[in-house]
C-alpha positions as CSV (number, residue, x, y, z in Angstrom):
1,M,-12.3,50.4,11.4
2,T,-14.6,53.1,9.9
3,D,-17.8,52.8,12.0
4,S,-17.0,55.8,14.2
5,F,-15.0,57.8,11.6
6,D,-16.2,61.4,11.4
7,L,-16.2,62.0,7.7
8,P,-17.5,65.6,7.8
9,R,-14.7,66.5,10.1
10,Y,-12.2,65.0,7.7
11,F,-13.8,66.9,4.8
12,A,-13.5,70.1,6.8
13,R,-9.8,69.5,7.5
14,I,-9.1,69.2,3.8
15,G,-11.5,71.8,2.6
16,Y,-13.9,69.6,0.7
17,D,-17.6,70.5,0.5
18,G,-18.9,68.1,-2.2
19,P,-20.8,64.9,-2.1
20,A,-19.7,61.7,-0.3
21,E,-20.2,59.4,-3.3
22,P,-17.8,56.7,-4.7
23,T,-17.2,58.4,-8.1
24,L,-14.1,59.2,-10.0
25,D,-14.8,62.9,-9.7
26,V,-15.0,62.7,-5.9
27,L,-11.8,60.6,-5.8
28,R,-9.9,63.1,-7.9
29,R,-11.1,66.1,-5.8
30,L,-10.2,64.4,-2.5
31,H,-6.8,63.3,-3.9
32,L,-5.9,66.9,-4.8
33,L,-7.2,68.5,-1.7
34,H,-5.7,66.1,0.9
35,P,-1.9,66.7,0.2
36,Q,-2.5,70.5,0.0
37,A,-4.1,70.6,3.4
38,I,-2.2,67.9,5.3
39,P,1.6,67.9,5.1
40,F,4.0,65.0,4.9
41,E,6.2,65.3,8.0
42,N,8.3,63.2,10.4
43,L,8.4,65.2,13.6
44,N,7.3,62.2,15.7
45,P,10.1,59.8,14.7
46,L,12.6,62.7,14.6
47,T,11.8,63.6,18.3
48,G,11.4,60.0,19.5
49,A,7.6,60.1,19.8
50,R,5.6,57.0,18.9
51,V,4.0,56.8,15.5
52,A,0.6,55.2,16.2
53,L,-1.3,53.7,13.3
54,D,-4.8,53.2,14.9
55,V,-7.3,55.4,13.2
56,P,-8.4,57.3,16.4
57,A,-4.8,58.3,17.0
58,I,-4.2,59.4,13.4
59,V,-7.4,61.4,13.5
60,D,-6.4,63.1,16.8
61,K,-3.0,64.0,15.5
62,V,-3.7,64.9,11.9
63,V,-7.3,66.2,12.0
64,A,-7.8,67.5,15.5
65,H,-4.3,68.9,16.1
66,R,-3.5,69.9,12.5
67,R,-0.3,67.9,12.2
68,G,0.8,65.9,9.3
69,G,2.4,62.5,9.1
70,Y,4.1,60.1,6.8
71,C,2.8,57.4,4.4
72,F,1.4,54.9,6.9
73,E,-0.6,57.6,8.7
74,L,-1.6,59.6,5.7
75,N,-2.6,56.8,3.4
76,K,-4.4,54.9,6.3
77,L,-6.4,58.1,6.9
78,F,-7.2,58.3,3.2
79,Y,-8.1,54.6,3.1
80,T,-10.5,55.1,6.0
81,A,-12.2,58.1,4.4
82,L,-12.5,56.4,1.0
83,T,-13.9,53.2,2.4
84,H,-16.4,55.2,4.6
85,I,-17.6,56.9,1.4
86,G,-18.0,53.5,-0.3
87,F,-15.0,53.1,-2.5
88,R,-13.5,49.6,-2.9
89,V,-9.9,50.1,-1.7
90,T,-7.1,47.6,-1.3
91,P,-4.0,48.6,0.7
92,L,-0.6,47.9,-1.0
93,I,3.0,48.0,0.1
94,A,6.1,49.1,-1.8
95,R,9.9,49.3,-1.8
96,V,11.1,52.9,-2.0
97,R,13.4,53.4,-4.9
98,W,13.6,57.2,-4.9
99,M,17.2,58.3,-5.5
100,R,18.5,54.8,-4.8
101,P,21.0,52.9,-7.0
102,P,19.3,50.3,-9.2
103,D,21.2,47.4,-7.6
104,V,20.3,48.2,-4.0
105,V,17.5,46.2,-2.5
106,T,15.3,48.2,-0.2
107,A,12.7,47.1,2.4
108,Q,9.0,47.4,2.0
109,T,8.4,50.6,3.8
110,H,5.8,52.5,1.8
111,M,2.0,52.3,1.7
112,L,-0.2,53.1,-1.3
113,L,-3.7,52.3,-2.2
114,R,-5.5,50.5,-5.1
115,I,-9.1,51.6,-5.9
116,D,-11.3,49.5,-8.2
117,L,-13.9,51.7,-9.7
118,D,-16.3,51.2,-12.6
119,G,-14.3,48.4,-14.1
120,A,-10.9,50.2,-13.9
121,T,-8.1,50.0,-11.4
122,W,-6.6,53.2,-10.0
123,L,-3.6,53.9,-7.8
124,A,-3.8,56.5,-5.0
125,D,-1.0,57.8,-2.8
126,I,-1.1,61.0,-0.8
127,G,2.0,60.1,1.3
128,F,5.2,60.2,-0.7
129,G,6.7,63.5,0.4
130,S,8.1,65.8,-2.3
131,A,6.9,63.5,-5.1
132,T,3.5,62.5,-3.9
133,L,0.6,62.1,-6.3
134,T,-2.1,64.8,-6.5
135,A,-4.4,62.7,-8.6
136,P,-5.2,59.0,-8.8
137,L,-3.4,57.2,-11.6
138,R,-5.2,54.7,-13.8
139,F,-3.3,51.4,-13.7
140,V,-2.2,51.3,-17.4
141,P,1.5,50.4,-17.7
142,D,3.8,52.6,-19.8
143,E,1.3,55.4,-20.2
144,R,2.4,58.9,-19.3
145,Q,-0.3,60.5,-17.1
146,L,-0.4,64.1,-16.3
147,T,-1.5,65.2,-12.8
148,P,-1.9,68.8,-11.5
149,H,1.6,68.5,-10.1
150,G,3.6,66.7,-12.8
151,A,3.6,63.6,-14.9
152,F,3.8,60.0,-13.6
153,R,3.7,56.6,-15.1
154,V,3.7,52.9,-14.1
155,V,6.2,50.6,-15.8
156,G,6.9,46.9,-15.5
157,A,9.7,46.0,-13.1
158,P,12.3,43.3,-13.6
159,V,10.5,41.0,-11.2
160,D,7.3,39.4,-12.6
161,G,4.2,40.8,-11.1
162,E,5.9,44.0,-9.8
163,F,5.7,47.5,-11.2
164,D,7.7,50.7,-10.8
165,M,6.0,54.1,-10.1
166,Q,7.9,56.8,-11.9
167,F,7.9,60.6,-11.6
168,E,9.0,62.8,-14.5
169,I,11.8,65.2,-13.5
170,P,13.8,67.5,-15.8
171,D,16.4,64.8,-16.3
172,G,13.9,62.1,-17.3
173,W,12.0,59.5,-15.4
174,Q,12.8,58.7,-11.7
175,T,11.5,55.6,-10.0
176,T,9.8,56.4,-6.7
177,Y,8.9,52.9,-5.6
178,R,8.3,49.3,-6.6
179,F,5.0,47.6,-5.8
180,S,2.7,44.8,-6.7
181,L,-1.1,44.7,-6.8
182,K,-1.2,42.1,-4.0
183,R,-3.1,43.1,-0.9
184,A,-0.9,44.0,2.1
185,E,-1.9,43.0,5.6
186,W,-2.2,45.6,8.3
187,I,0.5,43.9,10.3
188,D,2.9,44.5,7.5
189,Y,2.5,48.2,8.0
190,E,2.9,47.9,11.8
191,A,6.2,46.2,11.3
192,A,7.4,48.6,8.6
193,N,6.3,51.6,10.6
194,W,8.2,50.3,13.7
195,F,11.3,49.9,11.6
196,T,11.0,53.2,9.8
197,S,10.3,55.2,13.0
198,T,12.8,53.6,15.3
199,Y,15.8,52.1,13.4
200,P,18.8,54.2,14.4
201,E,19.9,54.7,10.8
202,S,16.5,55.5,9.4
203,I,16.3,58.9,7.6
204,F,13.1,59.6,9.5
205,V,14.9,59.3,12.8
206,N,17.8,61.5,11.8
207,D,16.6,64.1,9.4
208,L,13.7,66.5,9.1
209,I,11.5,65.9,6.1
210,A,8.4,68.1,5.8
211,C,6.6,68.6,2.5
212,R,3.4,70.1,1.3
213,V,1.7,70.4,-2.1
214,L,0.9,74.0,-3.0
215,P,-1.8,75.1,-5.4
216,D,0.9,75.9,-8.0
217,G,3.8,73.7,-7.0
218,R,5.5,71.9,-4.1
219,A,7.4,72.8,-0.9
220,A,9.9,70.5,0.6
221,L,11.9,71.2,3.8
222,F,14.9,68.9,4.4
223,N,16.6,69.8,7.7
224,T,17.3,73.6,7.1
225,V,16.9,73.8,3.3
226,L,13.5,74.6,1.8
227,T,13.0,73.8,-1.9
228,L,10.1,75.4,-3.7
229,R,9.1,74.1,-7.1
230,D,6.6,75.3,-9.6
231,A,4.2,73.1,-11.5
232,A,6.8,72.7,-14.3
233,G,9.4,71.5,-11.8
234,A,11.6,74.6,-11.8
235,G,12.9,75.2,-8.3
236,R,14.7,77.5,-5.9
237,T,16.1,76.9,-2.5
238,V,16.2,78.9,0.8
239,T,18.5,77.9,3.6
240,F,17.5,78.9,7.1
241,D,20.1,80.0,9.6
242,D,17.9,80.8,12.6
243,A,15.2,79.0,14.5
244,A,12.6,81.7,14.2
245,A,12.4,81.8,10.4
246,W,12.7,78.0,10.2
247,G,9.8,77.5,12.7
248,A,7.8,80.0,10.7
249,C,8.4,77.9,7.6
250,L,7.2,74.8,9.4
251,R,4.0,76.6,10.4
252,D,3.2,78.8,7.5
253,T,4.6,77.2,4.4
254,I,4.4,73.5,5.4
255,G,1.3,73.9,7.5
256,I,2.3,72.1,10.7
257,D,0.9,73.1,14.1
258,T,4.2,73.1,16.1
259,T,2.6,73.6,19.5
260,G,4.5,71.6,22.1
261,F,7.8,71.4,20.2
262,D,11.0,73.1,21.4
263,L,11.8,74.6,18.0
264,D,15.1,76.2,19.2
265,A,16.4,72.8,20.3
266,L,15.0,71.1,17.2
267,F,16.5,73.6,14.8
268,A,19.9,73.3,16.5
269,R,19.7,69.5,16.0
270,V,18.8,69.6,12.3
271,A,21.3,72.4,11.6
272,A,24.0,70.3,13.0
273,R,22.8,67.4,10.9
274,A,22.8,69.5,7.8
275,N,26.4,70.5,8.4
276,M,27.3,66.8,8.5
277,T,25.9,66.0,5.1
C-alpha cells in the first residue's frame, strides 16, 4: 500500500518540514498540521461523484488537486503516511454518536486509527468534521485530555470492550462515536464508504458539510451557514445568501479547490436544502 507513496509531497501539502521518524513529537506535529491544511468535505457524494478509497486516488484528489475528503479518505491518507514513516498503526471502525439520541443504534461508518508507540496506545483521527482531533489521545479511559482545539476523553461504553470518544462542549461532554480496539478490515471501510456516499438518506448525499481546523479555532460550513468557533468553543455564524460569497468561503475559509464545480447550481441546491430544515 505504501511502497510508491510520496511522503515528501504529503509533507509539503500539510506544511511539515521536520524529520520522518516514528516519535510522539512527530505524530503530534503531523496530527495538528493535517486538519489545518486538508479540510473535511463531502463534495463528491453530494454531487454524485464516486468516493474512491485506493491510495493513488486519494493522493490525486487530496494532495495533487488540493481537495479534502471525509473520514475514510483522510484517515486512510494519514494511515499511509504514518506507516510509511514507521509507526505501528491499526485501523479501527466506529459508530457515529454525535448529536444522536442514546437509544438509537447507528451503523459503523467512521474510521479512526490506533497507534502503539513506546509501550503506550494512542488514538488518532483527523476526519471527524467539526469535532475532529488535533492531537493524538493517549488511550487512558476517563482522563480529560486537552488538545490545541478543545478537550476530549475516552470513557467506557455500555457494551463490554467498547468505548465512547467524547468532546467537551459548553453544555458538558458530547459523545462523538463508539469504537473498540479491534482491528477493522479494509473491506469494512469499502462497504461503509459505499453506504455513506450513496444511500439516498445519507447526510453526505443531501447536505454540504465542509470543515477546517484554523490556527485559533474551527470553521464549519453546513449548507449555507458558516460557524466559526474560537479555541474556547465560543462561536458566531454567518449565513450566505449568494453563490459568490458562499463559493469564496469554500475556497478561502475551508480551503477547497473548487475548480470543475458549478458553484451557482450547487449553491442553489444547498440553499433549497437549508430552507427545508
